[in-house]
C-alpha positions as CSV (number, residue, x, y, z in Angstrom):
1,M,0.2,0.0,-0.1
2,V,3.0,2.3,0.8
3,R,4.5,1.9,-2.4
4,L,1.2,2.8,-4.4
5,L,0.4,5.9,-2.2
6,K,3.9,7.3,-2.8
7,P,3.7,7.6,-6.4
8,A,0.1,8.9,-6.2
9,A,1.2,11.5,-3.7
10,A,4.0,12.7,-6.1
11,L,1.3,12.7,-8.9
12,L,-1.0,14.9,-6.8
13,A,2.0,17.5,-6.1
14,L,2.9,17.5,-9.7
15,A,-0.5,17.9,-10.9
16,L,-1.3,20.9,-8.4
17,L,2.0,22.6,-9.6
18,G,0.9,22.7,-13.1
19,G,-2.5,23.6,-12.7
20,C,-2.2,27.2,-11.9
21,A,-2.8,29.2,-14.8
22,G,-3.6,33.1,-13.7
23,P,-6.3,34.6,-12.1
24,K,-10.0,33.2,-11.7
25,K,-13.4,34.3,-10.3
26,N,-13.8,33.2,-6.7
27,L,-16.6,30.9,-6.3
28,D,-19.4,31.5,-3.6
29,Y,-18.9,28.7,-0.9
30,T,-22.0,29.9,1.2
31,A,-23.9,26.8,0.4
32,F,-20.9,24.3,0.6
33,K,-20.1,25.8,4.2
34,A,-23.8,25.2,5.2
35,A,-23.7,21.8,4.2
36,R,-20.5,20.6,5.1
37,P,-20.7,17.1,3.6
38,H,-18.8,14.1,5.2
39,S,-19.5,11.6,2.7
40,I,-19.4,11.4,-1.3
41,L,-21.1,9.5,-3.7
42,V,-19.1,9.8,-7.1
43,L,-21.3,9.0,-10.1
44,P,-20.0,7.1,-13.1
45,P,-18.8,9.9,-15.5
46,V,-20.6,11.0,-18.5
47,N,-18.2,10.7,-21.3
48,E,-18.6,12.9,-24.3
49,S,-15.5,11.9,-25.8
50,P,-14.9,9.3,-28.4
51,D,-12.9,6.8,-26.5
52,V,-15.0,4.5,-24.7
53,T,-12.3,3.5,-21.7
54,A,-12.5,7.2,-20.5
55,G,-15.1,6.8,-17.8
56,Y,-13.3,3.7,-16.5
57,S,-10.1,5.5,-16.6
58,L,-11.2,9.0,-14.7
59,M,-13.4,7.1,-12.3
60,S,-10.7,4.6,-11.0
61,Q,-8.4,7.9,-10.0
62,V,-11.0,10.2,-8.6
63,T,-11.1,8.6,-5.1
64,Y,-7.7,9.4,-4.1
65,P,-7.7,13.3,-4.2
66,L,-11.3,13.3,-2.5
67,A,-9.8,11.1,0.4
68,E,-6.6,13.2,0.6
69,A,-9.1,16.2,0.8
70,G,-10.8,14.6,3.8
71,Y,-13.9,12.9,2.7
72,Y,-15.2,9.4,2.9
73,V,-15.8,8.2,-0.7
74,M,-18.4,5.6,-1.3
75,P,-16.6,2.5,-2.9
76,V,-16.7,2.7,-6.4
77,A,-17.1,-1.0,-7.3
78,L,-20.1,-1.0,-4.6
79,V,-21.8,1.7,-6.2
80,D,-21.3,0.3,-9.6
81,E,-23.0,-2.9,-8.5
82,T,-25.6,-1.5,-6.8
83,F,-26.5,0.6,-9.9
84,K,-26.5,-2.7,-12.3
85,Q,-28.9,-4.3,-9.4
86,N,-31.1,-1.5,-10.3
87,G,-31.0,-1.8,-13.8
88,L,-28.8,1.0,-14.5
89,S,-25.5,0.8,-16.3
90,D,-25.6,4.0,-18.5
91,A,-23.8,7.3,-17.0
92,T,-26.2,9.6,-18.4
93,E,-29.3,7.8,-17.1
94,I,-27.7,7.2,-13.8
95,S,-26.9,11.2,-13.5
96,Q,-30.7,12.0,-13.9
97,V,-31.6,9.8,-10.9
98,P,-33.2,12.2,-8.4
99,A,-31.1,13.4,-5.3
100,A,-33.2,12.1,-2.8
101,K,-33.4,8.6,-4.4
102,L,-29.6,8.4,-4.3
103,R,-29.3,9.5,-0.7
104,S,-32.1,6.8,0.1
105,I,-30.0,4.2,-1.5
106,F,-26.7,5.1,-0.6
107,G,-26.9,7.2,2.3
108,A,-24.2,9.6,1.0
109,D,-23.9,13.2,1.8
110,A,-23.7,14.7,-1.4
111,A,-23.1,13.3,-5.1
112,L,-20.1,14.1,-7.6
113,Y,-21.1,14.5,-11.2
114,V,-18.3,14.2,-13.7
115,K,-18.3,15.1,-17.4
116,I,-15.4,14.3,-19.7
117,T,-15.4,16.4,-22.6
118,D,-11.9,15.3,-23.8
119,Y,-10.0,12.3,-23.5
120,G,-7.2,10.9,-25.9
121,T,-4.4,11.4,-28.4
122,K,-4.4,13.8,-31.1
123,Y,-1.7,13.4,-34.0
124,M,-0.7,16.3,-35.9
125,V,2.3,16.5,-38.6
126,L,4.9,17.7,-35.8
127,S,3.3,16.5,-32.5
128,S,1.1,13.9,-30.9
129,N,-0.8,15.5,-27.6
130,T,-2.8,13.2,-25.2
131,V,-5.4,15.5,-23.7
132,V,-7.8,14.9,-20.8
133,T,-10.7,17.6,-19.8
134,A,-13.3,16.9,-17.2
135,S,-15.7,19.1,-15.3
136,A,-17.5,18.2,-12.0
137,S,-20.2,19.3,-9.6
138,L,-20.9,18.4,-6.0
139,V,-24.6,18.2,-5.3
140,D,-26.1,18.3,-1.5
141,L,-28.3,15.1,-1.8
142,K,-30.3,16.4,1.1
143,S,-31.4,19.7,-0.4
144,G,-30.6,18.9,-4.3
145,A,-28.4,22.5,-4.1
146,T,-25.3,22.6,-6.2
147,L,-22.4,23.2,-3.5
148,W,-19.5,23.4,-5.7
149,T,-18.4,23.4,-9.6
150,G,-14.9,23.0,-11.0
151,M,-13.3,22.0,-14.4
152,A,-9.6,20.8,-15.1
153,S,-7.4,19.6,-17.8
154,A,-4.0,18.1,-18.5
155,S,-1.9,17.4,-21.3
156,S,0.9,15.2,-22.3
157,E,2.7,18.4,-24.0
158,E,2.8,20.5,-20.8
159,G,6.4,21.8,-20.1
160,Q,8.0,19.9,-22.8
161,N,10.3,21.5,-25.6
162,N,9.7,20.2,-29.0
163,N,12.2,22.0,-30.7
164,G,15.2,19.8,-30.3
165,G,16.5,17.9,-33.6
166,G,15.2,20.1,-36.0
167,L,12.0,19.2,-38.2
168,I,13.3,15.6,-38.8
169,G,14.0,15.1,-35.2
170,M,10.3,16.6,-34.6
171,L,8.7,13.9,-37.2
172,I,10.5,11.1,-35.8
173,T,9.3,12.2,-32.1
174,A,5.8,12.5,-33.3
175,A,5.9,9.2,-35.1
176,V,7.1,7.3,-32.1
177,K,4.7,9.0,-29.8
178,Q,1.8,8.1,-32.1
179,I,2.8,4.4,-32.2
180,V,3.2,4.2,-28.4
181,N,0.0,6.0,-27.6
182,S,-1.9,3.9,-30.1
183,S,-0.7,0.6,-28.5
184,T,-1.1,1.7,-24.9
185,D,-3.7,3.8,-22.7
186,A,-1.8,7.0,-22.9
187,G,-4.8,9.1,-21.7
188,H,-4.7,7.0,-18.3
189,P,-1.7,8.9,-16.5
190,I,-3.0,12.2,-18.1
191,A,-6.5,11.5,-16.5
192,G,-4.9,11.2,-13.1
193,I,-3.4,14.6,-13.2
194,T,-6.7,15.9,-14.4
195,S,-8.6,14.1,-11.5
196,A,-6.1,15.6,-9.1
197,R,-6.4,19.2,-10.4
198,L,-10.0,18.9,-10.4
199,L,-10.9,17.6,-6.9
200,S,-7.8,18.3,-4.7
201,A,-8.6,20.7,-2.0
202,G,-6.3,24.1,-0.9
203,H,-6.2,26.1,-3.8
204,Q,-8.3,29.0,-5.4
205,N,-11.9,27.6,-6.2
206,A,-11.3,24.2,-5.0
207,L,-13.3,21.8,-3.0
208,L,-13.1,22.7,0.7
209,Y,-11.3,20.5,3.1
210,G,-13.6,17.7,4.4
211,P,-14.1,16.5,8.1
212,R,-11.2,13.8,7.9
213,S,-8.7,16.5,7.0
214,P,-6.5,18.2,9.9
215,R,-7.2,21.4,7.8
216,Y,-11.0,21.0,8.3
217,G,-12.7,24.4,8.8
218,T,-9.5,26.5,7.7
219,D,-10.6,27.4,4.4
């Protein structure tokens, strides 16, 4: 377990360092502070990208930043199986289940609705770029009120310099990256960075710290 947590923590730090991009309008946290949810039900992400693996990839990585922020997250496998037992397997249909019904089934304080708008590798003449973009909304399952919304994106091209080796070198690099990306799920590690940027606490317009965090109530 320790070996798994250390890379995850490093990824979280890397994601936060790369996620700062200029001034943003401050969110209104009035409803969030009034509700102060303890437990979160993460719904299967609605996938608007052409990659059918995007939802599973992001879903498998969102619990870590939420747990680090101080929340109890309903077990993903249990949630998935419960929906299937109730005849629901499509993420869009699940996102339309009334808040009160979700609370009666799972007993969670809030639900996280996630939408993936971009996932995968785009090949250009001189580059090959893997991008994952997602948005999320935290909804109070008691009142149905939206407590928080956010959006984040990550790219494999961040911080890279593609000028080395001239035009021929750039073409070769792009071709090699395309071959690698087509044979592996290049979007999965990028999805991990996106989920960390989207759901970590402690930065501007982020989720507030949960009750399991020593920083609870300081934000």
